[in-house]
Every structure is written in structure tokens, then in C-alpha cells.
N, C-alpha and C positions, 0 to 999 in steps of 0.2 A: 449300573451301580457305581457310585462315586468311590474312587480309590482312597483308602485310608492314608492320611498324611503320615509320612515316616519322619518323626522328629529325631533330631540328633540329641542324644542324651550323654552327658558327661558324668563322671563319678568322682566323689571325694571320700577318701577314707582317712579319718583322723587317727594318727598313731604316734602322737607327740608326747603324751604325758609320762611323767616319771613315777607318780604315785598311783598308777593304774595297772591292771593286769597286763603283762607283756604281750605285745603284738606277735612275739616269737614263741608264745606258748603253743605247744603241739596239741592239735585236736585230730586224733587219728595219726597219720604219718606226715601231715603238713601243718604249717603254722596258721594261727588264726587270721593273720593279715593275708596270707596267700589264699586261704579258703574264700575270703571275701572277693579278692581279685578274680579268682576263677568263676565265682558266681556272677560277678559283673560282666566278665568277658563272654559268658555263655549267652547273654541276651544282647550283646553288641554294644555295650556301653564303652564309649571312647570319646575323648581321652579319659584315662583313669589317673587321678592325682592322689598321691599318698603324702599326707602332711607328717613330717617326721620332726623329732627333737631329741629326746632321750633314745639311746641306742640307734641313732640314725644310720650309722655305717653298717651295722649288723642287718638292719631292715633292708637297706639298699642291696646288700649282698644276697639276701634271701630272695629278692624279687628282680635281680639284675637282668634276667632273661625273659621277663614277663611283660615287657612293653608298657611299663607305667612311668609316670613322671613324678619325681620327688621334689617336694618343696619343703624347705626347713623353716620351722618356727624357732628362730634363734632365742626367743624369750619364753620358751616353753616352761621353764621353772617358775615363772612369775605371771603366767597367763592362764586363761580358761579354755575349755574346748571350743567355745564360740570364736575366740581369737584365731585359733587354727582353722576353723571353718571359713572364716572371712578370707584367709590367705588363699584357700582353694577356690572360693567363689570369685574372688578378684581375678584369678588367673583364667577361670573358665567363662566369665560372663559374656564374652563376644565369640566364643567358640562352639556353643551348643544352644539348643532351644530350651532344655531343662536339665536339672542336675539331681542325681541321687546322692544324698549325703548320709554317711553312716560312721558311727564311732567303731573303732576296731574291736571293742569288747563285746559286740553283738555279731557273731560270725556265722550263724546257722540258719538264716532265712533262705528260702529257696529261690531259684531263678524264676519260677512261675509267679511268685509274689511280685518280684521286680517287674516282670513283663506286664502283669496286670496294672501295676502302678503307672508304668510308662505310657500305656495306651489309654489311660483314664481321662486325660485332657484337663486335669485340674491344675490350679496355680500352686496350691500347697496341699499335699496329701500324705497321710500317715496310715499304716496298716493297723488293724486291731484284730485280736484273737479272743473270741468269747467275751467281748466287751472291754478287754484290756489293751491299752495302747502300746505300740512297739516301734521298732526301727526296721528299715531306714525311713528317711524323709525325702519326699520329692518336692523340688522347688522350681517354679518356672523362672527362666533366665530374666524375664522382664522385671522381676522383683529384686534381683541381685544388687543393683546400685543403691537402692534404699536400705537393704539389709546391711550392706557394708558400712553405711553412714551411721548406723545405730551404735551409740557408745554408752548405753545404759548397763546396768548390772544384772539383767535378767536373761542374758544369753539369747539363743535363737527364739525362744518363746516371746521374750520381750520385744525383739526386733519385729516379729510378725504382728504382734499386737500394736506396736508403734505405727506400722504402716497401714493398719486397718484391714488386713486380709484375714479371712476366716479359713482355718485349717479344715479340710475335708477328711473323712475317714473311709477306709475300705475294709470291710469285714472279710477275712480270709481264714482258711483252715491251715495255718502255718504257725505252729508253736514256736518255731525258731526265732520269730520276731521279738520274743519276750526275754529269752535267756541269755545272760551275759557270762563272761568267762569266770566269774566268781562261782558260778554254779556248774562246775566242770563235770560233776556226776551226771547231771541231767543232759548236758551236751553230749556226753559219751553215749547216753541212751538214744539220742537222736542221730548219732553218727551214721549208722548204716543207711537209714532213710535218706539222710542228706547226701551221702556219697552217690546214691542212686540218682538223685536229682541233678547233681552236677556232672554226671556222665555226659561227655561231649567230645566231639573231634577237636583236637588241638592242632590247628593248621599253622605251619611256619611257611611264610611266603617270601620268596627271594627272586631277584632278577640277576641272571648270570650270563657270562660268556664263557671264557676259560675258567673263571672263578667268580664267586659271588661279589657283587658290588652294590646291591641295594636290597635292604630288608627292613623289617619293622623298626630296628634301631636307627637306621639311616633316616627313616621317615620322621621319627621323633626328633632327631638332631636337626633336620630342616625345619620342622614345626617350631622348635624352640629358638632357632636362629631368627626365624621370622618374627617371633614374639619379643625376643630380648635384644636383637641386633648384636649379639655377642656370642662367639663360639665358646669362650671360656665359661660364660654364665650357662649356656646350654649344656655344657659338659657336667656341671655341678648338678643339674636336674635329672640326669640319667646315669649317674655314676660312671662316667666315661672320661678317660684321660685326654688332656688337651692335644697331645701329640697324636694319639689314636684318632681323634676326631678329624684333624687335618689330613691324616693319611686316608681316611674314609672319603673325605670331600675331594681330595686330589684324584683318587682312583675313580670316583664317580664321574668326575668331569672328563677324565681321560677316556673312560669307556663310552660315555655318551657323545663326546666330541663337541660339547658346548659348555659354557660357564653356567654353573648352578648358583654360585655365590659371588658377591661383589664386595671387595675390601675397600673401605674408605679410610685413609690414614689421616692423622693429625687431630688437632683440637685439644683442649685442656684435659679432656677425659680420655684421650687416646682414640684409636681408630674404632670403627664399627663395621660390622659385616651384615650385608643384606642379601636376600634371595633375589636373583635376577628374574626377569619376566618369565624366562624359560624354567627357572627353578620353581617358581610359584605354580606354573602350569603342571610341571612334573609332580609336585607334591599333591595337588588337587586330584590329578588323574590317578595317581597311585592309591590315594585314600579311597577313591571310588572303586577302583579295581579290587582292593583288599576287601572292602565291604561286600562287593558282589561275590567274590570267591567264598568268603566265610558264610554268607547267606546260602549259597548253593550247597556248600559242604554240609551245613546244618540240615537243610531240607533233605538231602540224599541220605544223611546219617539217620534221620528220623524215619525215613521211608524204608530204608534197607536194613540197617543194623538193628534198630529198635523193634523191628517186626519179627526178629528171630525168637 
């Protein structure tokens, strides 16, 4: 039997709007945005990008320890959701095979829905419940460059129509794809069932000697340095102070015994920072290690704990 291809899936959560229900609205004991992050994490979506604008600092504080990347839409007051979506798509286009995109006001779809969408192999896919369309939306990364170029006024729907790709539909028994945070009473009714669906082992992985020197936050810092060539810019995307970032990098290099980043000074725009060959290899191997550990933990959890 041919082994099923394991596609890398990134996630985008748009939480930038000012005149929309707050991403920090509590549903149960956690915020709407955190509930979506947990759902994404349960099925292995990574990287997860949260597009912020209004209440950006509060959202970053709420998710500071959840291994997500923050990108700010500085024009959030004068832009549409599609503009925020394009920021996320632009960042992810060379980092994954497909993307799950979701507005923050639809927080109650289940991990099973996402898993089914990820495995469907479609270029554009939306879920439907009893004939009604819902969120989130799956987009193949090969479509991202054309979507980003679209500058019409019909949003994501217009972009997909413009490039001539047909959206496919997946019928599922998941009412959560329909209900937004305006319908808080219905979300509360779905809460117990949803909490059961997002039950999962939360694994914190670190590499240590006498003290911790590499974890998921270090991984994101290296990933963003590789992308932006700037420690300062990387810090802004993960709510990390500049001094703390350099402290982490210096400790990492000291413990490993080799250089992970290379500083290049000068130029009209100042210096840049790059990952060394060894740094790139470390990042790639850690990501594979992390993925393997999480997959093993999920399989053991399902086999042992969920059988109780």
C-alpha cells in the first residue's frame, strides 16, 4: 500500500478587526482565539500565524506561550479581512504545502473537521453542514501568489474567481463551522462537546543541560531570523524583547559549541543576521524531532488515555 503523503499545513487566524467581536471573548474559560489555536495544534498545524491589529498587545499576551507567530496589520482600521489574510498568506507561501484560514469569530469547529480537510487533497475546500457553507477554508499553497496579487473588492471569493479555481465542499456533521461569536448562546450550548473534541496532550519540548537552552520559542526565533534576517523584527513577531532574544541566542551557541547565527554589519539599512549552515540544520532537525514526538504522544494518548 502506498503511504499517504504527509502535507505540511500552516494556519492563519485573522484577529485584526476593531468593529468585530473581540478575539479575547471568553468561551468557556479560554478566549476565542486561544480555542482556535488549540484546535489547530491538535491536528499538527504549524506554523500558526495570528494576524493582529486592534488589541494586538492583549492578544499577544494571551497567546505568548502557545508557539504562534504574530503579524500586525498596521492598516487594520482602513482594511478588510482579506487584506489581513494576504499578510498571512504572503508569510506562509514558501513554508507549507497548504493553509487553513479562519476568521477569529468562528471558533468552534472540531479538530476532526480540520483533519478531514487536510487529508482531502483539494486546492480549495470549505466545509458544509446540512447544505450550509462554513469556515475554515483550505487553500493549496500553489495558489497563494495569484491570490496575493488580486486587488479587487470582492475579497477571498473574488480572488478565487479571478484565478479560475473552483471551490470544493466537504459535508461534515460539525455545527461549529457555522456559528460565530455573535451567537454566544449557541456557542455555549456547543461548549461541552467542543471541549471533549479538543482534549489532547499538551507537550512542551525542550533541550537542556544544567538549564533549558532550546524550546519551541527558540525554534520560532530561529525560523523568523531565517525569514526576516533581523533579530529585532523576529522579536516583534513573537512578543519577545530584543535583549532577551540575544540572551537566548548567546546561551544556545555557548551550550552547543558552535555558531547558530551570523551577524553582518554595515550598509545603509544597518546590519543583518542570518542562520549559519549549522543553525539551519539544527532548526530543520528540531522541527522534525518535535513533529515526531508530538505524533507519538498523540498516538499513545489516543491508545491509552482515551480507552479509559
